[in-house]
C-alpha positions as CSV (number, residue, x, y, z in Angstrom):
1,M,0.0,0.0,0.0
2,M,1.2,3.5,-0.8
3,S,2.3,5.2,2.5
4,K,2.2,8.7,1.0
5,I,0.0,10.4,-1.5
6,S,1.5,13.7,-2.6
7,L,-0.2,16.5,-4.6
8,S,2.9,18.1,-5.9
9,S,3.2,19.7,-9.3
10,S,4.6,16.5,-10.7
11,F,1.7,14.4,-9.4
12,S,-1.6,15.3,-11.0
13,R,-4.9,15.3,-9.3
14,S,-6.2,12.7,-11.7
15,A,-3.3,10.3,-10.7
16,F,-4.2,11.0,-7.0
17,C,-7.8,10.1,-7.6
18,F,-6.8,6.9,-9.4
19,L,-4.5,5.9,-6.5
20,F,-7.1,6.7,-3.9
21,A,-9.7,4.6,-5.8
22,L,-7.2,1.8,-5.9
23,L,-6.7,2.1,-2.1
24,A,-10.4,2.0,-1.6
25,M,-10.7,-1.1,-3.7
26,I,-8.1,-2.8,-1.6
27,W,-9.9,-1.9,1.6
28,L,-13.2,-3.0,0.2
29,S,-11.7,-6.4,-0.7
30,G,-11.1,-7.2,2.9
31,C,-7.7,-5.6,3.8
32,A,-9.1,-3.6,6.7
33,T,-6.8,-3.1,9.7
34,P,-7.7,-5.6,12.4
35,G,-9.2,-4.3,15.6
36,I,-10.5,-1.1,14.1
37,R,-14.3,-0.6,13.9
38,N,-15.8,-0.2,10.5
39,T,-17.8,2.9,11.3
40,Q,-17.0,5.4,8.5
41,R,-20.4,4.9,6.8
42,T,-22.5,4.6,10.0
43,F,-21.0,6.9,12.7
44,N,-23.3,9.2,14.7
45,T,-20.6,10.4,17.0
46,V,-17.5,12.5,16.2
47,V,-14.7,12.7,18.8
48,V,-13.0,16.1,18.2
49,D,-9.5,16.4,19.7
50,P,-8.0,19.9,19.8
51,G,-4.3,19.0,20.0
52,H,-2.0,20.1,22.9
53,G,-3.3,22.4,25.7
54,G,-2.3,23.5,29.1
55,K,1.4,23.1,29.7
56,D,1.9,21.9,26.1
57,N,1.8,24.9,23.8
58,G,2.6,22.8,20.7
59,A,4.2,24.8,17.8
60,S,4.5,28.6,18.0
61,A,4.5,31.3,15.4
62,R,7.1,34.0,15.4
63,S,4.2,36.3,16.4
64,G,3.8,34.3,19.6
65,L,0.7,32.5,18.5
66,H,0.5,29.1,20.1
67,E,-0.8,25.9,18.4
68,K,-2.8,25.0,21.4
69,D,-5.0,28.1,21.0
70,C,-5.5,27.6,17.3
71,T,-6.5,23.9,17.7
72,L,-9.0,24.8,20.4
73,A,-10.6,27.5,18.4
74,V,-11.0,25.3,15.3
75,G,-12.2,22.4,17.5
76,L,-14.9,24.4,19.2
77,Q,-16.1,25.7,15.8
78,L,-16.1,22.2,14.4
79,R,-18.1,21.0,17.5
80,D,-20.8,23.6,16.7
81,E,-20.8,22.8,13.0
82,L,-21.3,19.1,13.6
83,K,-23.9,19.6,16.4
84,N,-25.9,21.8,14.0
85,A,-25.8,19.0,11.5
86,G,-27.2,16.5,14.0
87,Y,-24.1,14.6,15.1
88,R,-23.2,13.9,18.7
89,V,-19.8,15.5,19.4
90,V,-17.4,14.5,22.2
91,M,-14.6,16.9,22.9
92,T,-11.3,15.7,24.4
93,R,-11.0,19.3,25.8
94,E,-13.0,22.5,25.7
95,S,-10.6,24.7,27.5
96,D,-6.8,25.3,27.9
97,V,-6.0,22.1,29.8
98,F,-3.5,19.3,29.2
99,I,-4.9,15.9,28.3
100,P,-2.5,12.9,28.0
101,L,-2.4,11.3,24.6
102,N,-3.5,7.9,26.0
103,D,-6.6,9.5,27.6
104,R,-7.6,11.1,24.3
105,A,-7.5,7.7,22.5
106,D,-9.2,6.0,25.5
107,L,-12.1,8.5,25.3
108,S,-12.6,7.7,21.6
109,N,-12.5,4.0,22.3
110,H,-15.5,4.3,24.7
111,Y,-17.8,5.1,21.8
112,Q,-18.8,2.2,19.5
113,N,-20.1,4.1,16.5
114,A,-17.7,7.0,16.1
115,I,-14.8,8.5,14.3
116,Y,-12.0,10.6,15.7
117,V,-10.5,13.8,14.3
118,S,-7.5,15.4,16.0
119,I,-6.8,19.0,15.1
120,H,-3.2,20.3,14.8
121,F,-1.1,23.1,13.2
122,N,2.3,22.3,11.8
123,D,5.8,23.6,12.1
124,S,9.0,23.4,10.0
125,P,12.5,24.9,10.0
126,R,11.8,25.5,6.3
127,H,9.5,28.5,6.5
128,A,8.4,28.3,2.9
129,I,6.5,25.0,3.5
130,H,2.8,25.6,3.8
131,G,-0.5,23.7,3.4
132,S,-2.6,21.0,5.0
133,E,-1.8,17.4,5.7
134,V,-3.9,14.6,7.0
135,Y,-2.5,11.5,8.8
136,Y,-4.1,8.1,9.4
137,N,-3.1,4.8,10.9
138,S,-5.8,2.3,9.9
139,T,-7.1,1.6,6.4
140,Q,-10.6,2.2,7.7
141,A,-9.6,5.9,8.1
142,I,-8.3,6.4,4.6
143,P,-11.7,7.7,3.2
144,L,-12.0,10.1,6.0
145,A,-8.4,11.4,5.5
146,H,-9.0,11.8,1.8
147,N,-12.3,13.6,2.1
148,I,-11.0,16.1,4.7
149,L,-7.9,16.9,2.7
150,E,-10.1,17.2,-0.5
151,S,-12.5,19.6,1.3
152,L,-9.6,21.8,2.4
153,H,-8.7,22.4,-1.2
154,G,-9.0,26.1,-2.0
155,L,-8.7,27.2,1.6
156,T,-5.1,25.9,1.9
157,T,-2.7,24.0,-0.3
158,E,-3.3,20.2,-0.2
159,R,0.0,18.5,0.6
160,F,-0.7,14.8,1.2
161,I,-2.4,12.1,3.2
162,K,0.1,9.8,4.9
163,H,0.2,6.8,7.2
164,A,1.6,7.6,10.6
165,N,2.0,5.9,14.0
166,F,1.0,8.8,16.1
167,R,-0.2,7.4,19.5
168,V,-3.7,8.9,19.3
169,L,-4.1,7.2,15.9
170,R,-2.3,3.9,16.8
171,L,-4.3,3.4,20.0
172,N,-7.7,4.3,18.5
173,E,-10.3,1.6,17.9
174,N,-12.3,3.9,15.6
175,P,-11.3,5.4,12.2
176,A,-9.0,8.2,13.3
177,V,-7.2,11.0,11.5
178,L,-4.9,13.8,12.5
179,V,-5.3,17.0,10.5
180,E,-2.4,19.4,10.3
181,C,-4.4,22.5,9.2
182,A,-1.6,24.9,8.3
183,Y,2.0,25.8,9.1
184,L,2.6,28.3,11.9
185,S,6.2,28.5,10.8
186,N,5.0,30.0,7.5
187,R,4.4,33.7,7.9
188,P,1.2,34.0,5.7
189,E,-0.4,30.9,7.2
190,A,0.5,31.9,10.7
191,A,-1.3,35.2,10.1
192,N,-4.3,33.4,8.7
193,S,-4.3,31.0,11.7
194,G,-4.8,33.8,14.1
195,S,-7.9,34.9,12.3
196,D,-11.3,33.9,13.6
197,A,-12.7,33.8,10.0
198,F,-10.0,31.5,8.8
199,R,-10.5,29.2,11.8
200,K,-14.2,29.1,11.1
201,H,-13.6,28.2,7.5
202,L,-11.2,25.4,8.5
203,A,-13.9,24.0,10.8
204,Q,-16.5,24.2,8.0
205,Q,-14.3,22.4,5.5
206,I,-13.3,19.7,7.9
207,A,-16.9,19.2,8.7
208,L,-17.7,18.9,5.0
209,G,-15.1,16.2,4.7
210,I,-16.7,14.4,7.6
211,Y,-20.2,14.7,6.0
212,N,-18.9,13.4,2.7
213,T,-17.3,10.4,4.4
214,R,-20.6,9.5,6.1
215,K,-22.4,9.7,2.7
216,G,-19.8,7.4,1.2
217,E,-18.5,10.0,-1.3
């Protein structure tokens, strides 16, 4: 299975769609990750996990903007979007508190018919890098990762979906993704990330990716 799907200039969107369709066919043929619930077409609960918090600032922009504040703002907006659409939403945090990684995954595992979406903002010593990335661990989460990245097209640059062994993904029994919304190390994206309007748009587009997954698109 391809571990990385990149939307660079040398990799056309049509090729991306072909490879994603191939991955979906593999999954449908029975290559689902063992121990992971098959809920991406049935879920009525979304576990929203704003990354970092409390003593853990996460990445920081040169302006002093902290990742933990950006993730919470987007997470709360996403909560409201999903609730308005009729979904039950479980938040790992709703204030500036530190939640251990294992506890975040454990909370998700408590819900039988759910998906898990962790919100993050990125950092790189190469300040020119910008755009959104989505990570997954189980094959059951590939459609969710694809749909969220696709929905962010136009708001940010789509970079890739990629397999990762992040603890909150690896320990999750539900389809789980980690969304890196933008790069705080990139000056324009850091400026956008401090904007309430941009954060609301991020939440709306992530919600759209969630809706499309539920519909099987």
